C-alpha positions as CSV (number, residue, x, y, z in Angstrom):
1,X,-4.8,46.4,1.0
2,X,-3.6,43.2,2.4
3,X,-5.9,40.7,4.0
4,X,-4.2,40.2,7.3
5,X,-6.0,36.9,7.9
6,X,-4.9,35.3,4.7
7,X,-1.9,37.5,3.7
8,X,-3.3,38.2,0.2
9,X,-4.6,41.3,-1.6
10,X,-8.4,41.5,-1.7
11,X,-10.5,43.2,-4.3
12,X,-13.2,45.4,-3.0
13,X,-16.6,45.7,-4.5
14,X,-18.4,49.0,-4.2
15,X,-21.8,47.4,-3.9
16,X,-23.7,50.7,-4.1
17,X,-22.1,51.2,-7.5
18,X,-22.4,47.6,-8.8
19,X,-24.9,47.6,-11.7
20,X,-26.6,44.3,-11.0
21,X,-27.1,45.3,-7.3
22,X,-28.5,48.7,-8.3
23,X,-30.9,47.1,-10.8
24,X,-32.1,44.6,-8.1
25,X,-32.6,47.3,-5.5
26,X,-34.5,49.5,-8.0
27,X,-36.7,46.6,-9.1
28,X,-37.4,45.5,-5.5
29,X,-38.2,49.1,-4.4
30,X,-40.6,49.6,-7.3
31,X,-42.2,46.2,-6.9
32,X,-42.8,46.8,-3.2
33,X,-44.6,50.1,-3.9
34,X,-46.7,48.5,-6.5
35,X,-47.3,45.3,-4.4
36,X,-48.9,47.5,-1.7
37,X,-51.5,48.7,-4.2
38,X,-52.1,45.3,-5.7
39,X,-52.6,43.7,-2.3
40,X,-54.6,46.5,-0.8
41,X,-56.9,47.1,-3.7
42,X,-57.1,43.7,-5.3
43,X,-55.8,41.1,-2.8
44,X,-53.0,40.1,-5.3
45,X,-49.3,39.5,-5.0
46,X,-47.0,40.9,-7.6
47,X,-46.4,37.4,-8.9
48,X,-50.2,36.8,-9.3
49,X,-50.6,40.2,-11.1
50,X,-47.7,39.2,-13.5
51,X,-49.5,36.0,-14.3
52,X,-52.7,37.9,-15.0
53,X,-50.8,40.5,-17.0
54,X,-49.3,37.8,-19.2
55,X,-52.7,36.1,-19.7
56,X,-54.4,39.5,-20.4
57,X,-51.7,40.5,-22.9
58,X,-51.0,37.3,-24.7
59,X,-54.0,35.1,-24.0
60,X,-54.3,31.6,-22.6
61,X,-50.9,29.9,-21.9
62,X,-49.2,27.1,-20.0
63,X,-47.2,27.7,-16.9
64,X,-44.0,27.2,-18.8
65,X,-44.9,30.0,-21.2
66,X,-45.8,32.3,-18.3
67,X,-42.4,31.4,-16.7
68,X,-40.6,32.4,-19.9
69,X,-42.5,35.7,-20.3
70,X,-42.1,36.8,-16.6
71,X,-38.7,35.3,-15.7
72,X,-40.3,33.9,-12.6
73,X,-39.5,30.3,-11.5
74,X,-42.0,27.4,-11.7
75,X,-42.7,27.4,-8.0
76,X,-43.6,31.1,-7.9
77,X,-45.8,30.8,-11.0
78,X,-47.5,27.7,-9.6
79,X,-48.2,29.5,-6.3
80,X,-49.5,32.5,-8.1
81,X,-51.7,30.4,-10.3
82,X,-53.1,28.6,-7.3
83,X,-54.0,31.9,-5.6
84,X,-55.7,33.1,-8.8
85,X,-57.7,29.9,-9.2
86,X,-58.8,30.1,-5.5
87,X,-59.9,33.7,-6.2
88,X,-61.8,32.7,-9.3
89,X,-59.6,34.9,-11.5
90,X,-58.1,32.2,-13.8
91,X,-59.2,28.7,-14.8
92,X,-57.1,25.8,-16.1
93,X,-58.0,23.1,-18.6
94,X,-56.1,20.5,-20.5
95,X,-54.5,21.6,-23.8
96,X,-56.5,20.2,-26.7
97,X,-53.3,19.4,-28.7
98,X,-51.2,18.0,-25.8
99,X,-53.2,16.5,-22.9
100,X,-50.1,16.6,-20.7
101,X,-50.1,20.4,-20.7
102,X,-52.5,22.6,-18.8
103,X,-53.6,25.9,-20.2
104,X,-54.5,28.8,-17.9
105,X,-56.9,31.6,-19.0
106,X,-58.5,34.6,-17.3
107,X,-62.1,34.0,-16.2
108,X,-64.6,36.8,-16.7
109,X,-64.0,37.9,-13.2
110,X,-60.3,37.8,-13.9
111,X,-60.7,39.9,-17.1
112,X,-62.7,42.5,-15.0
113,X,-60.0,42.7,-12.3
114,X,-57.3,42.8,-15.0
115,X,-59.0,45.8,-16.6
116,X,-59.2,47.5,-13.2
117,X,-55.5,46.9,-12.4
118,X,-54.1,48.1,-15.8
119,X,-54.8,51.8,-15.0
120,X,-53.1,51.4,-11.6
121,X,-50.0,49.8,-13.2
122,X,-49.9,52.5,-15.9
123,X,-50.1,55.2,-13.2
124,X,-47.1,53.7,-11.4
125,X,-45.2,53.7,-14.7
126,X,-46.2,57.4,-15.3
127,X,-45.0,58.3,-11.8
128,X,-41.6,56.7,-12.5
129,X,-41.4,58.3,-15.9
130,X,-42.1,61.7,-14.3
131,X,-38.5,61.6,-13.0
132,X,-37.2,61.6,-16.5
133,X,-37.4,63.9,-19.5
134,X,-39.0,62.4,-22.6
135,X,-35.5,62.1,-24.2
136,X,-34.2,60.4,-21.0
137,X,-37.1,58.0,-21.0
138,X,-36.4,57.0,-24.6
139,X,-32.7,56.6,-23.9
140,X,-33.4,54.6,-20.7
141,X,-35.7,52.3,-22.6
142,X,-33.1,51.7,-25.3
143,X,-30.4,51.1,-22.6
144,X,-32.7,48.6,-20.8
145,X,-33.2,46.7,-24.1
146,X,-29.4,46.6,-24.6
147,X,-28.7,45.4,-21.1
148,X,-31.5,42.7,-21.4
149,X,-30.0,41.6,-24.7
150,X,-26.6,41.3,-23.2
151,X,-27.9,39.4,-20.2
152,X,-29.8,37.0,-22.5
153,X,-26.6,36.4,-24.4
154,X,-24.8,35.6,-21.2
155,X,-27.4,33.2,-20.1
156,X,-27.6,31.3,-23.4
157,X,-23.9,30.8,-23.3
């Protein structure tokens, strides 16, 4: 088709079939469903839960480590950490080895909330997996790993 305004042929993108768009829509849809539960039951945003999940899984870490593990930007992580500190769910203290770094850790209250959220998160995962056969779930997991690896390669150059 010719673009009458510019007199040139235009490529068309079937957005509804475009893989990056579809992945984004799926991610946003799932996150919005989960966000409702995290907010309603625990007063947390998805970003705050992701920070807690990283600290619960990997232990104390600096904001830069949390950014790396979650693929969230510094501003989002900083806001989430402020929310968690205000709620008494995490604490921050200077790194013993590098006083310029600040290390975040779950408080006892944070550990308790974390342990209550994990079953909610796993239930959401089970609900999604219910749409797939066990073989499809394994294949999907492998395909996600392959796509993530390719995306990581594209980012690193």
